[in-house]
Every structure is written in structure tokens, then in C-alpha cells.
C-alpha positions as CSV (number, residue, x, y, z in Angstrom):
1,X,0.0,0.0,0.0
2,X,1.6,3.3,-1.1
3,X,-0.4,5.6,1.1
4,X,1.6,6.8,4.1
5,X,-0.5,5.8,7.1
6,X,1.2,8.3,9.3
7,X,0.1,11.1,7.1
8,X,-3.4,9.6,7.1
9,X,-3.4,9.6,10.9
10,X,-2.2,13.2,11.0
11,X,-4.7,14.3,8.4
12,X,-7.6,12.6,10.2
13,X,-6.8,14.4,13.5
14,X,-7.0,17.9,12.1
15,X,-9.2,20.1,14.2
16,X,-10.6,23.0,12.3
17,X,-12.1,25.8,14.4
18,X,-15.0,27.7,12.9
19,X,-14.4,31.2,11.7
20,X,-15.9,33.9,14.0
21,X,-19.5,34.5,13.1
22,X,-20.9,37.8,12.1
23,X,-22.2,40.0,14.8
24,X,-23.7,42.5,12.4
25,X,-26.8,41.2,10.6
26,X,-27.9,42.5,7.3
27,X,-31.4,42.8,5.8
28,X,-34.5,44.9,6.2
29,X,-35.3,46.4,9.6
30,X,-37.7,43.7,10.9
31,X,-35.6,40.9,9.6
32,X,-32.4,42.4,11.0
33,X,-33.9,42.8,14.4
34,X,-35.3,39.2,14.2
35,X,-31.9,37.7,13.2
36,X,-30.1,39.7,15.9
37,X,-31.8,37.9,18.8
38,X,-32.7,34.4,20.0
39,X,-36.2,33.3,21.2
40,X,-36.5,33.9,24.9
41,X,-38.6,32.2,27.7
42,X,-41.6,34.5,27.2
43,X,-41.5,34.2,23.5
44,X,-41.4,30.4,23.6
45,X,-44.3,30.1,26.1
46,X,-46.4,32.6,24.1
47,X,-45.7,30.7,20.9
48,X,-47.0,27.5,22.4
49,X,-50.1,29.2,23.7
50,X,-50.8,30.7,20.3
51,X,-50.2,27.4,18.5
52,X,-52.5,25.6,21.0
53,X,-55.2,28.2,20.3
54,X,-54.7,27.6,16.6
55,X,-55.1,23.9,17.0
56,X,-58.4,24.5,18.9
57,X,-59.6,26.8,16.1
58,X,-58.8,24.3,13.4
59,X,-60.2,21.4,15.4
60,X,-62.9,22.0,18.0
61,X,-64.2,25.3,16.5
62,X,-64.3,23.9,13.0
63,X,-66.6,21.1,14.3
64,X,-69.0,23.7,15.8
65,X,-67.9,23.4,19.4
66,X,-67.8,26.7,21.3
67,X,-66.8,25.6,24.8
68,X,-63.4,26.8,25.9
69,X,-63.2,25.0,29.2
70,X,-61.7,21.7,28.2
71,X,-59.4,23.1,25.4
72,X,-58.1,25.6,28.0
73,X,-57.6,22.8,30.5
74,X,-55.8,20.8,27.9
75,X,-53.5,23.8,27.1
76,X,-52.8,24.4,30.8
77,X,-51.7,20.8,31.3
78,X,-49.5,20.8,28.2
79,X,-47.9,24.2,29.1
80,X,-47.5,23.2,32.8
81,X,-45.9,19.9,31.9
82,X,-43.6,21.6,29.5
83,X,-42.6,24.1,32.2
84,X,-41.9,21.3,34.7
85,X,-39.7,19.5,32.2
86,X,-37.7,22.6,31.4
87,X,-38.9,22.9,27.8
88,X,-38.6,26.6,27.8
89,X,-35.2,26.9,29.4
90,X,-32.0,27.7,27.5
91,X,-30.5,24.5,26.2
92,X,-27.0,23.7,25.1
93,X,-28.0,20.7,23.0
94,X,-30.8,21.5,20.6
95,X,-32.5,18.2,19.6
96,X,-35.3,18.3,17.1
97,X,-36.3,14.7,17.4
98,X,-36.2,14.8,21.2
99,X,-38.4,18.0,21.0
100,X,-41.0,16.2,18.9
101,X,-41.1,13.3,21.4
102,X,-41.5,15.7,24.3
103,X,-44.4,17.4,22.6
104,X,-46.2,14.2,21.8
105,X,-45.7,13.0,25.3
106,X,-47.1,16.2,26.8
107,X,-50.1,16.1,24.5
108,X,-50.9,12.5,25.4
109,X,-50.7,13.3,29.1
110,X,-52.8,16.4,28.6
111,X,-55.5,14.6,26.7
112,X,-55.6,11.8,29.3
113,X,-56.0,14.3,32.1
114,X,-58.7,16.2,30.3
115,X,-60.7,13.1,29.4
116,X,-60.5,11.8,33.0
117,X,-61.6,15.2,34.4
118,X,-64.4,15.4,31.9
119,X,-65.7,12.0,32.9
120,X,-65.4,12.8,36.6
121,X,-66.7,16.4,36.7
122,X,-68.9,16.9,33.7
123,X,-72.7,16.6,34.1
124,X,-72.7,14.8,30.7
125,X,-69.8,12.4,31.0
126,X,-69.9,11.3,27.4
127,X,-66.8,12.5,25.6
128,X,-66.6,13.2,21.9
129,X,-63.7,10.8,21.1
130,X,-63.2,12.1,17.6
131,X,-63.0,15.7,18.8
132,X,-60.6,14.8,21.6
133,X,-58.3,12.9,19.3
134,X,-58.5,15.7,16.7
135,X,-57.5,18.3,19.2
136,X,-54.5,16.3,20.5
137,X,-53.4,15.4,16.9
138,X,-53.5,19.0,15.7
139,X,-51.9,20.3,18.9
140,X,-49.0,17.9,18.6
141,X,-48.4,18.9,15.0
142,X,-48.6,22.6,15.7
143,X,-46.4,22.5,18.7
144,X,-43.8,20.3,17.0
145,X,-43.6,22.5,14.0
146,X,-43.4,25.6,16.2
147,X,-40.7,24.4,18.5
148,X,-38.6,23.0,15.6
149,X,-38.9,26.4,13.9
150,X,-37.8,28.2,17.1
151,X,-35.0,25.8,17.7
152,X,-33.8,26.2,14.1
153,X,-34.0,30.0,14.5
154,X,-31.9,29.8,17.7
155,X,-29.4,27.4,16.3
156,X,-28.8,29.7,13.2
157,X,-28.5,32.7,15.5
158,X,-25.9,31.0,17.6
159,X,-23.9,30.1,14.5
160,X,-23.8,33.8,13.8
161,X,-22.4,34.4,17.3
162,X,-25.8,35.9,18.4
163,X,-27.0,35.3,21.9
164,X,-24.0,33.3,23.1
165,X,-23.5,33.2,26.9
166,X,-20.0,34.3,28.1
167,X,-18.6,31.2,29.8
168,X,-15.8,30.9,32.3
169,X,-14.0,27.6,32.5
170,X,-12.5,26.7,35.9
171,X,-9.4,24.6,35.3
172,X,-7.0,25.1,32.4
173,X,-5.8,21.5,32.3
174,X,-6.3,19.0,29.5
175,X,-10.1,18.6,30.2
176,X,-10.5,22.4,30.6
177,X,-8.8,23.0,27.3
178,X,-10.8,20.2,25.6
179,X,-14.0,21.8,26.9
180,X,-13.0,25.2,25.5
181,X,-12.1,23.6,22.2
182,X,-15.5,21.9,21.9
183,X,-17.4,25.1,22.7
184,X,-15.4,27.1,20.1
185,X,-16.0,24.4,17.5
186,X,-19.7,24.3,18.2
187,X,-21.2,27.8,18.7
188,X,-24.7,26.2,18.3
189,X,-24.3,25.1,21.9
190,X,-24.8,28.7,22.8
191,X,-21.7,29.1,25.1
192,X,-18.8,31.4,24.3
193,X,-15.7,30.6,26.4
194,X,-13.9,33.8,27.4
195,X,-11.0,32.3,29.4
196,X,-9.9,30.1,32.3
197,X,-9.6,30.4,36.0
198,X,-6.6,28.4,37.3
199,X,-3.7,29.1,39.6
200,X,-1.5,26.5,37.8
201,X,-2.6,26.2,34.2
202,X,-1.1,23.9,31.6
203,X,0.4,25.3,28.4
204,X,-2.0,25.9,25.6
205,X,-1.2,23.0,23.4
206,X,-4.1,23.4,21.0
207,X,-3.4,27.1,20.2
208,X,-6.9,28.2,21.2
209,X,-5.6,31.6,22.4
210,X,-7.9,31.7,25.5
211,X,-6.4,33.6,28.3
212,X,-6.0,32.5,31.9
213,X,-8.0,35.3,33.7
214,X,-6.8,34.7,37.2
215,X,-7.2,32.3,40.1
216,X,-10.1,31.5,42.4
217,X,-9.8,34.8,44.4
218,X,-10.3,36.7,41.1
219,X,-13.7,35.1,40.5
220,X,-16.0,38.1,41.4
221,X,-13.8,40.5,39.4
222,X,-13.8,38.3,36.3
223,X,-17.5,37.7,36.5
224,X,-18.2,41.4,36.6
225,X,-15.7,42.4,33.9
226,X,-16.7,39.8,31.4
227,X,-20.4,39.5,32.2
228,X,-20.1,35.7,32.9
229,X,-23.4,33.9,32.6
230,X,-22.2,30.3,32.7
231,X,-19.4,28.6,34.7
232,X,-18.0,25.2,33.8
233,X,-16.0,23.5,36.5
234,X,-13.5,21.0,35.1
235,X,-10.4,19.5,36.7
236,X,-7.9,21.7,38.5
237,X,-5.4,21.7,41.3
238,X,-7.7,23.9,43.5
239,X,-8.8,22.2,46.7
240,X,-12.4,21.0,46.9
241,X,-13.5,23.5,49.4
242,X,-12.3,26.3,47.1
243,X,-14.4,24.9,44.2
244,X,-17.4,24.5,46.5
245,X,-17.2,28.1,47.6
246,X,-17.0,29.2,44.0
247,X,-20.1,27.1,43.1
248,X,-22.0,28.6,46.0
249,X,-21.0,32.1,44.8
250,X,-22.4,31.3,41.4
251,X,-25.7,30.3,42.9
252,X,-25.8,33.6,44.8
253,X,-25.2,35.5,41.6
254,X,-27.7,33.5,39.6
255,X,-25.0,32.1,37.3
256,X,-25.6,28.6,35.8
257,X,-22.9,26.1,36.8
258,X,-22.0,22.9,35.0
259,X,-19.6,20.3,36.4
260,X,-17.4,17.8,34.4
261,X,-17.5,14.7,36.7
262,X,-14.6,12.5,37.5
263,X,-14.6,9.3,35.4
264,X,-16.8,11.2,32.9
265,X,-16.0,8.6,30.3
266,X,-18.4,6.3,32.2
267,X,-21.1,8.8,32.8
268,X,-24.1,7.5,30.8
269,X,-27.6,9.0,30.3
270,X,-29.1,6.2,32.4
271,X,-28.1,7.3,35.9
272,X,-29.7,6.8,39.4
273,X,-28.7,8.7,42.5
274,X,-29.1,7.3,46.0
275,X,-28.1,9.0,49.2
276,X,-26.3,7.6,52.2
277,X,-27.0,10.4,54.6
278,X,-25.7,13.5,52.7
279,X,-23.4,11.4,50.5
280,X,-24.8,10.8,47.0
281,X,-24.1,7.5,45.3
282,X,-24.3,7.8,41.5
283,X,-24.9,4.6,39.7
284,X,-24.2,4.6,35.9
285,X,-26.2,1.8,34.2
286,X,-24.2,0.2,31.4
287,X,-25.6,-1.3,28.3
288,X,-24.5,-4.8,27.7
289,X,-23.3,-5.2,24.1
290,X,-23.8,-9.0,24.5
291,X,-27.2,-8.6,26.1
292,X,-30.7,-9.3,24.8
293,X,-31.2,-5.6,23.7
294,X,-28.4,-5.9,21.1
295,X,-29.5,-9.4,20.1
296,X,-33.0,-8.0,19.4
297,X,-31.5,-5.0,17.6
298,X,-29.4,-7.3,15.3
299,X,-32.5,-9.5,14.5
300,X,-34.5,-6.3,13.6
301,X,-31.6,-5.1,11.5
302,X,-31.7,-8.2,9.3
303,X,-35.5,-8.0,8.9
304,X,-35.3,-4.3,7.9
305,X,-32.3,-4.9,5.6
306,X,-34.2,-7.6,3.8
307,X,-37.2,-5.4,3.4
308,X,-35.1,-2.5,2.1
309,X,-33.3,-4.7,-0.3
310,X,-36.6,-5.8,-1.8
311,X,-38.0,-2.3,-1.9
312,X,-34.7,-0.8,-3.3
313,X,-34.1,-3.6,-5.8
314,X,-35.1,-1.5,-8.9
315,X,-32.8,1.3,-7.6
316,X,-29.9,-1.1,-7.0
317,X,-30.3,-2.5,-10.5
318,X,-30.2,1.0,-12.0
319,X,-27.1,1.9,-10.1
320,X,-25.4,-1.4,-11.0
321,X,-26.1,-0.8,-14.7
322,X,-24.8,2.8,-14.4
323,X,-21.6,1.6,-12.7
324,X,-21.1,-1.1,-15.3
325,X,-21.5,1.4,-18.2
326,X,-19.1,3.9,-16.6
327,X,-16.5,1.5,-15.2
328,X,-17.2,-2.0,-16.4
329,X,-16.9,-5.0,-14.2
330,X,-16.7,-5.6,-11.3
331,X,-19.6,-3.5,-10.2
332,X,-19.0,-3.8,-6.5
333,X,-16.0,-2.6,-4.6
334,X,-14.9,-5.0,-1.9
335,X,-12.6,-4.1,1.0
336,X,-11.7,-5.8,4.2
337,X,-12.9,-4.0,7.3
338,X,-12.8,-4.7,11.1
339,X,-16.1,-5.1,12.9
340,X,-17.6,-6.9,15.8
341,X,-15.0,-8.4,18.3
342,X,-12.2,-7.4,15.9
343,X,-13.3,-9.8,13.2
344,X,-12.6,-8.9,9.6
345,X,-15.3,-9.0,6.9
346,X,-15.6,-7.9,3.3
347,X,-17.6,-4.6,3.1
348,X,-19.4,-3.8,-0.1
349,X,-19.8,-0.5,-2.0
350,X,-20.6,0.5,-5.6
351,X,-17.4,1.3,-7.4
352,X,-16.9,5.0,-8.0
353,X,-13.2,5.5,-9.1
354,X,-11.5,4.9,-12.3
355,X,-8.5,2.5,-12.2
356,X,-5.1,4.0,-11.4
357,X,-1.6,2.8,-12.1
358,X,-1.0,2.1,-8.4
359,X,-4.2,0.4,-7.5
360,X,-6.0,-2.3,-9.4
361,X,-9.6,-1.8,-10.5
362,X,-11.1,-3.5,-7.5
363,X,-9.3,-1.3,-5.0
364,X,-10.2,2.1,-3.6
365,X,-7.4,4.0,-1.9
366,X,-9.7,6.2,0.1
367,X,-9.8,5.4,3.8
368,X,-13.2,5.4,5.3
369,X,-14.8,8.7,6.3
370,X,-12.7,10.8,3.9
371,X,-13.9,13.2,1.3
372,X,-14.1,12.2,-2.4
373,X,-11.3,14.5,-3.3
374,X,-8.8,13.2,-0.7
375,X,-5.4,11.8,-1.7
376,X,-5.7,13.2,-5.2
377,X,-8.7,11.2,-6.4
378,X,-10.7,14.0,-8.0
379,X,-9.7,13.0,-11.5
380,X,-10.5,9.3,-10.8
381,X,-14.1,9.9,-9.8
382,X,-16.6,9.2,-12.6
383,X,-19.8,11.3,-12.8
384,X,-21.8,8.4,-11.6
385,X,-19.3,7.8,-8.8
386,X,-19.4,11.4,-7.7
387,X,-23.2,11.3,-7.5
388,X,-23.2,8.0,-5.6
389,X,-20.6,9.2,-3.1
390,X,-22.1,12.7,-2.5
391,X,-25.5,11.1,-1.7
392,X,-23.9,8.1,0.1
393,X,-25.9,5.8,-2.2
394,X,-22.7,4.0,-3.0
395,X,-23.1,2.3,0.4
396,X,-26.5,0.7,-0.4
397,X,-24.8,-2.7,-1.0
398,X,-23.9,-2.8,2.6
399,X,-27.5,-3.8,3.2
400,X,-26.3,-7.3,2.2
401,X,-23.6,-7.0,4.9
402,X,-26.3,-6.3,7.4
403,X,-28.4,-9.2,6.1
404,X,-25.4,-11.5,6.5
405,X,-24.9,-10.3,10.1
406,X,-21.6,-8.7,9.4
407,X,-22.9,-5.1,10.0
408,X,-25.8,-3.3,11.6
409,X,-27.9,-0.4,10.3
410,X,-26.5,1.8,13.2
411,X,-23.1,1.5,14.8
412,X,-19.5,2.7,14.5
413,X,-18.2,2.9,11.0
414,X,-15.8,0.1,10.3
415,X,-12.1,0.7,9.6
416,X,-9.5,-1.1,7.5
417,X,-7.3,-3.6,9.3
418,X,-4.1,-1.6,8.7
419,X,-5.5,1.5,10.2
420,X,-7.0,-0.4,13.2
421,X,-3.5,-1.8,13.9
422,X,-2.1,1.8,13.7
423,X,-4.8,3.5,15.7
424,X,-5.4,1.1,18.6
425,X,-2.2,1.9,20.5
426,X,-2.5,5.6,19.8
427,X,-6.1,6.5,20.3
428,X,-7.6,6.2,23.8
429,X,-10.4,3.5,23.9
430,X,-10.2,2.9,20.2
431,X,-10.7,-0.9,20.5
432,X,-13.9,-0.3,22.6
433,X,-15.8,0.4,19.4
434,X,-15.5,-3.2,18.4
435,X,-17.8,-4.3,21.2
436,X,-20.7,-4.0,18.7
437,X,-21.3,-4.6,15.0
438,X,-20.1,-1.9,12.7
439,X,-22.9,0.3,11.2
440,X,-23.9,1.7,7.9
441,X,-24.4,5.0,9.7
442,X,-23.5,6.1,13.3
443,X,-23.8,8.7,16.0
444,X,-20.4,10.2,15.0
445,X,-21.4,10.6,11.4
446,X,-24.8,12.3,12.0
447,X,-23.0,14.8,14.3
448,X,-20.7,15.9,11.5
449,X,-17.6,13.8,12.5
450,X,-16.6,12.7,9.0
451,X,-13.9,13.7,6.6
452,X,-11.0,15.7,8.0
453,X,-12.2,15.7,11.6
454,X,-10.6,14.5,14.8
455,X,-10.4,10.7,15.0
456,X,-10.3,10.8,18.8
457,X,-13.5,12.8,18.8
458,X,-15.1,10.3,16.5
459,X,-14.1,7.4,18.8
460,X,-15.5,9.3,21.7
461,X,-18.9,9.6,20.0
462,X,-18.9,6.0,18.9
463,X,-18.3,4.9,22.5
464,X,-21.0,7.2,23.6
465,X,-23.4,5.4,21.3
466,X,-22.5,2.0,22.5
467,X,-22.8,3.0,26.2
468,X,-26.2,4.7,25.7
469,X,-27.6,2.5,22.9
470,X,-31.4,2.3,22.8
471,X,-34.1,1.8,20.2
472,X,-34.9,5.5,20.4
473,X,-31.3,6.6,19.8
474,X,-31.2,4.3,16.7
475,X,-34.4,5.9,15.4
476,X,-32.8,9.3,15.9
477,X,-29.7,8.4,14.0
478,X,-31.6,6.8,11.1
479,X,-33.9,9.8,10.9
480,X,-31.0,12.3,10.8
481,X,-29.3,10.1,8.3
482,X,-32.3,10.2,6.0
483,X,-32.3,14.0,6.3
484,X,-28.7,14.1,5.2
485,X,-29.2,12.0,2.0
486,X,-28.7,15.1,-0.2
487,X,-25.6,15.8,-2.2
488,X,-22.7,16.2,0.2
489,X,-19.3,14.8,0.9
490,X,-19.3,11.1,1.3
491,X,-18.7,9.6,4.7
């Protein structure tokens, strides 16, 4: 193999920080004012109230019902439940699919409460089932569309550096710098790091340029000078009592505090907290990659893969003919990859590159997750191949890998054996990703970790998926993958 694997490793770990977004917003007066802000608490609550009223107008009023009592009770339950769940608070992670699930859940609870109250309190206990279902259905659609629109508005505003919260990071060690790097790379999280607070900081190895603003005794001065609205406590050499006093001071000033826990690599979304006196015991519930959940997942994978192969058979035939006409035989590109338990298997793709003098027709010198133009392959891509790669349709034959049990629909993307051998001793927890079957798509890919992005970040997201795997998370990943099936760089 002529490709220098060390250069590949270096290229794959490039971290590209986003250019600073525009603070000035162009356009007509109203649009300029709209784009220069993010939706606040009152706006979000008012939007939900207006959308619930619209749902009633379209549903109950259209059916000739004039009573406002039960629709108002339904709206009160939905708004109250949303308030209790923190739906209107500022969020760092904006999840469109999670928002839709929260709306549907609130509407189901609301309609259950209203129907029960109607039966118990109304003089005429009969409930118009059609009207009730219509109201819940319209409310769920209206609220979902409204919240998705507001979240999109906020996300785009944050990308333009609008509405970002000045954030102070306590601890300028490796984890503190990693936290700052993530926030700078993802302004859509809504947090803008302004500097560190640390008496004994580490050198800035990543070249982020964030200053160390002082030590713990400078906290009040830094907060006032920089208008700090968020504090993130990472790891530092400061004693615990100093950090506790700082957190208490944040609470006094109304500043939001987030903590990076020790052993954060094992902090999963499924947590329980028990107390022994005042001592909290945090139990992190692991997902067993060899348990019944994954066995069921793999069985469903095969059924779905078979159904998709049958449904996509005409499309597969068209692509096969197109590849044959543009490149000849063989139609499929086959390459050894490493999957479940470190076993090798032959992964399938439609061919997309013309032969080169170095590689035979059946080889593809692009490592996984790189862009079509990488390693000088622009000239080798056929027009058919470019289309297939940019839409990821070249990976449709991997449905046969799923049907054979070599891959899953969702999981970490598989890597070539030579790169696995290179990465395992160099990347922390790299081999953990082989605890499950490799996937056609994965959590890292739908979060933008493809192409020239950090390999260590990709491994971190892959391991997050494994440790928090669920049917709902798989649906989220598949849904986001479908939304991304538009011309773009191939994974």
C-alpha cells in the first residue's frame, strides 16, 4: 500500500475551528432585528399558547364546538408539563427529534388528564372521542412545528455568534482545554468561552488563544468584567473547598454552573442517584453489548435490511447498470474492514473510481470517512461515482452485509485492518468500538464527524453510542441520516 498511514493519521486528527461568526446582521429592519436575537422564555411560552389556540380553532371550533373550558384545561396541562420538564429553558443541546417526542408525550398526558376530568366532573360524562383525538393530533403537529422552527432560529443565530453566553472555565488542564475547544467548534451550543480560572494552568497545546484570567480569588472581578453567565468546573489543582465556595458564589449571583465529573467517560444517560446520609451514590447503568437488547437489535436489523433490499431492488439495479456502463466490471468494490469483536469482513460498495496505475480496478485507496477529493482522487471519480458518493448511495450494497450479520444499520463505521492496527495503541479507547457490530451509519457521522475531523472525537462519539444505545437513539440516528441524504461529501 503506497499511502503513508502516518500522514493519514495526522490528516484525520486535524481540528478545524470555525471562523468567527458575524455579529452584524444585514437585511430589512424587521428581519435584521429578528436575526439579531434568539427566542427567549416568554416568546417560547407565548408561541406554544398561540399554537394551541390555533389547534383549537382548526379542530374544535371547526366542528362547531364553542366551549373553551376543556381546550383551555388541555392547554394548561401541556404548558404546565412543558414548564416542569424545562422545555422553555435555554438549552446547550438542541435536539429536534427529542423535542418532537416531548411534545407528543405532553399532548398524550394532557388529553388523558382532560378526558379523565371530563368524565369525573362533567354533568354529561360522554366524551366526543373524535373531537378529543383531533385536538390532540392538531396540537401535537402545531407545537412540534413551532418548536422545531424556534430551535432552528436559535441554532442559526448562535452560529452567527448571536445570543452566546459568556462562559468561564474553571481549570486550564487537559479537560478544561478540551471543553473550550468543543465550545469554540460548536457555537450552536450557545456558550462562548472567554477564558480560564486556574492558579497552575497547563500550556495551551491546541493554540486556542484563550487567556487565563486569574485564580479563584479573582472570581468576582472576572464575572463582573466579562459578564459571565455560565461557569463550567473542570479539573484543576484547586482544593475541593475552594471549588465548593466558587459554586456557592455562582448560585448567589444567579450564574448557571455545569460540572465535568470525574470518570466522565463512564457517565451515561441512564443514571440513578441514591443517598447515604448526605453522600450521593451515582450509579451509571451500562448497556451490555452482549445482552438481549443488542440481540434483538441485530434481529430487527436483518428483517429491515431484507425489506429495504426488496424495496430498493429497482434502484440497486439502475445503479449497478450505471456503474457497469461507466467503469465496467466488477460492479462492487470490496474491501476488508474490522467489525464486531475485531473480526474482519468484506464490506461492499458500488465502485466509483477509475483505475489508477498504483491500485487495481477492485481497490479504492480512500480510507473510510474521507472526502471524495482526498489523496488526489478528484480526477478518478466518474460522474456516476461522484453522484453516488455525494449522496452516500454507493453504500447501499452494505444492506447485504447487514443481512449476513456482518454489520448493523446503526453503529460505529468500520475501519480497514491496517488503520486499526495503527490507531489502537495511539487513540484512547479505540478498541472499545469493536464491542458491537459496525454500522452503515452512526452517531459520530450524523454529528458531523466525518472527513478531515478529529479521529479521537469520532471514537468518543462512537463509544457514547455504545454505552447509551437504545431503540430511540437508533431511530434518531436513522432519521437524521435520511435528512442528510442530499448531495454532500461522502462519509
